[in-house]
C-alpha positions in Angstrom: -221.0 32.7 -175.7 -220.7 29.0 -174.0 -218.2 26.5 -172.8 -219.1 23.0 -172.3 -216.1 21.4 -170.1 -215.9 17.7 -170.1 -213.8 16.8 -166.9 -212.6 13.2 -165.9 -209.7 10.8 -165.2 -207.2 10.4 -167.9 -208.6 7.2 -169.8 -211.9 8.5 -169.1 -213.3 8.7 -172.8 -213.1 12.7 -172.6 -211.3 13.7 -176.1 -213.6 10.7 -178.2 -216.7 12.1 -176.2 -216.2 15.4 -177.2 -215.4 14.6 -180.8 -218.7 12.9 -181.3 -220.4 15.9 -178.7 -219.9 18.5 -181.7 -221.5 16.4 -184.1 -224.9 16.6 -181.6 -224.4 20.3 -180.2 -225.2 22.9 -183.1 -222.7 25.5 -184.0 -220.3 23.8 -181.5 -216.5 23.2 -182.0 -213.8 20.8 -180.7 -210.7 22.8 -178.0 -208.4 20.6 -176.9 -206.0 22.0 -174.8 -203.2 19.4 -175.1 -202.5 21.5 -178.3 -201.3 24.7 -175.9 -199.1 22.0 -174.0 -197.6 20.8 -177.0 -197.2 24.4 -178.3 -195.1 25.4 -175.1 -192.4 22.4 -175.4 -191.6 24.3 -178.5 -192.2 28.2 -177.1 -190.3 27.4 -173.5 -186.5 26.4 -172.7 -186.5 22.4 -172.1 -185.1 23.5 -168.6 -188.1 25.6 -167.3 -190.5 22.9 -168.4 -188.0 20.2 -166.8 -189.3 21.9 -163.5 -192.9 21.2 -163.5 -193.8 17.9 -163.8 -197.3 18.5 -165.4 -197.8 21.7 -167.7 -200.8 22.7 -166.0 -198.8 23.6 -163.1 -197.4 26.5 -165.4 -199.3 29.5 -165.5 -198.8 30.6 -168.8 -200.7 27.1 -170.0 -203.7 28.5 -168.0 -203.6 31.3 -169.4 -203.2 30.0 -172.8 -206.2 27.8 -172.4 -208.4 31.0 -171.6 -207.4 33.2 -174.2 -207.3 30.1 -176.7 -210.7 29.7 -175.8 -212.2 33.4 -175.3 -210.6 33.8 -178.6 -212.1 30.9 -180.6 -215.6 31.9 -179.3 -215.1 35.4 -180.8 -214.2 34.3 -183.9 -216.2 31.5 -184.4 -219.9 32.4 -182.1 -221.3 29.0 -180.3 -220.4 26.3 -178.3 -216.8 25.5 -177.1 -216.2 22.0 -176.1 -213.4 21.6 -174.4 -212.2 17.8 -172.9 -209.2 18.2 -170.4 -208.5 17.0 -167.0 -208.8 19.6 -163.8 -208.4 17.9 -160.8 -206.9 20.9 -158.6 -209.8 23.2 -157.5 -207.8 26.4 -157.4 -207.0 25.8 -161.4 -210.4 25.0 -162.3 -211.0 28.2 -160.5 -208.9 30.5 -162.3 -209.3 28.7 -165.7 -213.4 29.0 -165.0 -213.3 32.8 -163.8 -210.8 33.6 -166.5 -213.9 32.5 -168.6 -216.6 34.4 -166.4 -214.2 37.5 -166.5 -214.9 37.1 -170.4 -218.2 36.7 -169.8 -218.5 33.3 -170.9 -220.5 31.0 -169.0 -219.1 27.2 -168.5 -221.2 24.2 -168.0 -218.9 21.6 -166.3 -219.1 17.9 -166.9 -217.2 14.9 -165.6 -217.1 11.8 -167.2 -217.2 8.8 -164.3 -216.7 5.3 -165.4 -216.6 2.7 -162.4 -212.9 2.9 -162.0 -212.3 -1.2 -162.9 -213.5 -0.1 -166.5 -211.1 3.0 -166.1 -208.5 0.6 -165.3 -209.3 -1.5 -168.3 -209.5 1.4 -170.8 -206.3 2.4 -170.0 -204.7 -1.1 -170.2 -206.4 -1.3 -173.6 -204.9 2.2 -174.8 -202.9 2.3 -177.6 -199.7 3.6 -177.6 -197.8 4.9 -180.5 -194.6 2.6 -181.2 -192.9 5.2 -182.3 -193.2 7.4 -179.2 -189.9 7.2 -177.0 -191.2 6.2 -173.3 -194.8 5.9 -174.3 -195.8 3.3 -172.2 -194.6 5.3 -169.1 -195.8 8.5 -170.7 -199.3 7.3 -171.7 -200.3 4.4 -169.7 -198.3 4.5 -166.7 -199.3 8.5 -166.8 -202.7 7.6 -166.7 -202.4 4.8 -163.6 -200.5 7.6 -161.4 -203.6 9.9 -161.6 -206.2 7.4 -160.5 -205.6 8.4 -156.7 -205.5 12.4 -157.4 -208.9 11.8 -159.3 -210.2 10.0 -156.7 -209.2 12.7 -154.1 -210.5 15.0 -156.2 -213.9 13.1 -156.5 -214.3 12.5 -152.9 -213.9 16.9 -152.6 -215.0 19.3 -154.7 -215.3 17.5 -158.0 -218.8 15.5 -157.6 -220.5 18.9 -155.7 -218.8 21.2 -158.9 -219.7 19.2 -161.8 -222.6 17.2 -163.5 -221.6 13.5 -163.4 -222.6 10.8 -166.3 -221.9 7.4 -165.8 -219.8 6.0 -169.0 -219.2 2.6 -167.5 -221.4 0.7 -170.0 -221.5 3.8 -172.6 -220.4 4.2 -175.8 -218.5 7.3 -176.7 -221.5 7.7 -179.2 -223.7 7.0 -176.2 -221.9 9.3 -173.6 -222.1 12.3 -176.2 -225.8 12.1 -176.7 -226.3 11.6 -172.7 -224.0 15.0 -172.2 -226.1 16.8 -174.9 -229.6 15.8 -173.5 -228.3 17.1 -170.2 -226.8 20.3 -171.6 -229.6 20.9 -174.0 -232.5 20.4 -171.1 -230.3 22.5 -168.2 -229.8 19.9 -166.1 -226.5 20.7 -166.4 -225.9 24.6 -165.1 -223.8 27.1 -165.9 -220.9 27.0 -163.3 -221.8 29.3 -160.5 -219.0 31.6 -160.6 -218.6 35.3 -160.4 -218.1 37.1 -163.1 -215.4 39.7 -163.1 -214.9 42.1 -165.6 -210.7 42.0 -167.1 -209.2 44.8 -166.1 -208.2 47.0 -169.2 -206.1 49.4 -167.3 -205.1 50.1 -163.5 -207.7 49.8 -160.9 -208.0 51.0 -157.8 -208.5 48.5 -155.3 -209.9 48.2 -151.5 -209.7 45.6 -149.2 -210.4 45.4 -145.6 -208.8 43.4 -142.8 -211.1 41.9 -140.3 -209.9 40.6 -136.9 -211.4 38.0 -134.8 -210.9 38.3 -130.4 -207.6 36.8 -130.5 -206.8 39.7 -133.5 -205.8 36.9 -136.3 -206.9 38.6 -139.0 -209.6 36.7 -141.8 -208.5 35.1 -145.0 -210.4 34.5 -147.8 -210.4 32.1 -151.3 -212.2 33.6 -153.5 -214.0 31.1 -156.1 -213.4 33.3 -159.0 -209.7 33.4 -159.3 -206.7 31.2 -157.4 -205.3 31.9 -154.6 -205.5 33.8 -151.2 -207.1 37.3 -150.6 -208.4 39.9 -148.1 -212.4 40.5 -148.3 -212.3 43.5 -151.1 -212.6 44.2 -154.4 -212.1 47.3 -157.4 -213.5 50.4 -156.7 -216.3 50.8 -159.2 -215.8 54.6 -161.0 -217.4 57.3 -158.5 -217.2 55.2 -155.7 -215.2 55.9 -152.6 -212.7 53.3 -151.7 -213.5 53.0 -148.4 -217.2 52.4 -149.5 -216.2 50.0 -151.7 -214.9 48.3 -149.0 -217.5 48.0 -147.0 -219.8 46.7 -150.1 -217.4 43.9 -150.7 -217.4 42.7 -147.2 -220.8 42.2 -146.7 -221.5 40.8 -150.4 -218.2 38.4 -150.1 -218.9 37.8 -146.2 -222.2 39.0 -145.0 -220.3 41.5 -142.5 -222.1 45.0 -142.8 -219.9 47.7 -141.4 -220.9 50.3 -139.1 -218.3 52.6 -139.1 -216.7 53.8 -142.2 -213.0 51.4 -141.8 -209.4 53.6 -141.1 -207.3 53.6 -143.9 -204.2 51.3 -143.1 -201.8 51.5 -146.4 -201.8 53.1 -149.7 -199.5 49.9 -152.1 -198.6 50.6 -156.0 -198.2 47.5 -158.0 -196.7 47.8 -160.6 -197.5 46.4 -164.1 -196.9 42.8 -164.8 -198.7 41.4 -168.3 -201.0 40.5 -168.2 -201.7 42.7 -165.5 -202.2 46.4 -165.3 -201.3 47.0 -161.9 -203.1 50.3 -159.9 -203.2 51.1 -156.1 -204.1 48.8 -153.5 -205.3 50.4 -150.2 -205.8 48.0 -147.0 -208.4 49.5 -144.3 -209.0 48.2 -141.1 -212.9 47.3 -140.6 -212.3 46.5 -136.5 -212.7 43.5 -134.7 -215.6 40.8 -135.0 -216.8 39.5 -131.8 -217.2 36.0 -131.8 -221.4 36.1 -132.7 -220.3 38.1 -135.7 -217.7 35.8 -136.8 -219.9 32.8 -136.4 -222.6 34.4 -138.9 -220.1 34.4 -141.5 -220.8 33.7 -144.7 -220.3 29.8 -145.5 -218.5 28.9 -148.9 -220.8 30.0 -151.6 -220.8 31.9 -154.9 -217.9 34.1 -153.9 -216.5 32.5 -151.2 -214.6 28.6 -151.4 -213.5 29.1 -148.0 -212.4 31.8 -145.1 -210.4 31.6 -142.1 -208.5 33.8 -139.4 -204.7 33.1 -139.2 -202.1 34.6 -137.5 -199.2 36.9 -139.5 -197.3 33.9 -139.5 -199.6 31.7 -141.0 -200.9 34.2 -143.5 -197.4 34.2 -144.9 -197.7 30.5 -146.1 -201.3 31.3 -147.5 -200.6 34.9 -149.4 -198.2 36.0 -152.3 -195.1 37.5 -151.2 -196.3 41.0 -152.2 -199.6 40.4 -150.4 -198.4 39.4 -147.4 -195.4 42.3 -147.0 -198.6 44.5 -147.9 -200.4 42.7 -144.5 -197.4 42.8 -142.5 -197.2 46.3 -143.2 -200.8 47.2 -142.5 -200.3 45.1 -138.9 -197.6 47.6 -138.4 -199.5 50.9 -139.0 -202.0 49.1 -137.2 -200.2 48.5 -134.2 -199.0 52.6 -134.9 -201.7 54.3 -135.5 -200.5 56.0 -138.9 -201.0 55.0 -142.3 -198.4 53.6 -144.6 -197.3 54.4 -147.9 -196.2 51.7 -149.8 -194.6 50.5 -153.1 -194.9 46.9 -154.4 -194.9 46.1 -150.9 -192.2 48.6 -149.7 -192.8 51.3 -147.4 -191.7 54.4 -148.8 -191.6 58.0 -147.4 
């Protein structure tokens, strides 16, 4: 099962190109995530919607896009063509990672007309006469997002997606170009780790690694949003500490010689759609400067990594994960492991 994700600035012609594309790719279906955004307007309280400037900022939107795409492919098979602007890399990681977890491959295409052409197309875009504030909601919205698009283009987007210059192409010609690139393999499958979605409580092992200044290593995985500790889910029959060592080697290239010491056991309550489970943190010890320099550069597993102080970690980690780290550091200082529930020590 495959998704062809058509990215690009607002007004780049993604939807019109996608409609032509499903006629060119056998057994393909159009899925426009705008439909999910429209549904949320009827499902969520207006006050809740007003708290975000874009429905993409709603976790429920990103989750429903993943679930709907997976359900459509399970029902129909083949290829799903998805026209949707994605300018924030963490949202790309969350959505593409969620699809990969369901064994759905993603081919990422970027429609990239010259900015002058893009502005001309936005100016010529029709605004429904019966839509309140239509000029502001449609045309001005597109203009306002040119700068974020430009920033994404200069950063992660060009490296991640296969660009197609559509400056001089009609939607049909653009679709032909995309279909040829997808069919020939010129558009590669996104290089993202496929982490199966849990179906029950999980046991996960994280390992804290420190630099010579006693700062702790955090990693930014490509397959999910947010910063984390090196580590991952313990496989059936695998010892938790050994799992942490394996994950550290896979993610960072650091091979630990000694079994790390346990710092905390934290019970994470189920929070649908998550199942919760036990989260263990181990002390992997201190890396000298030479070892730290040998950390793998961002790749299939990691988008980024950094050593941070406890205070800096508070700005990067979700609250419960930060509390887990905070108590792990206290346990390291005291030389005694702690038992936590949802980040709170007990016993």
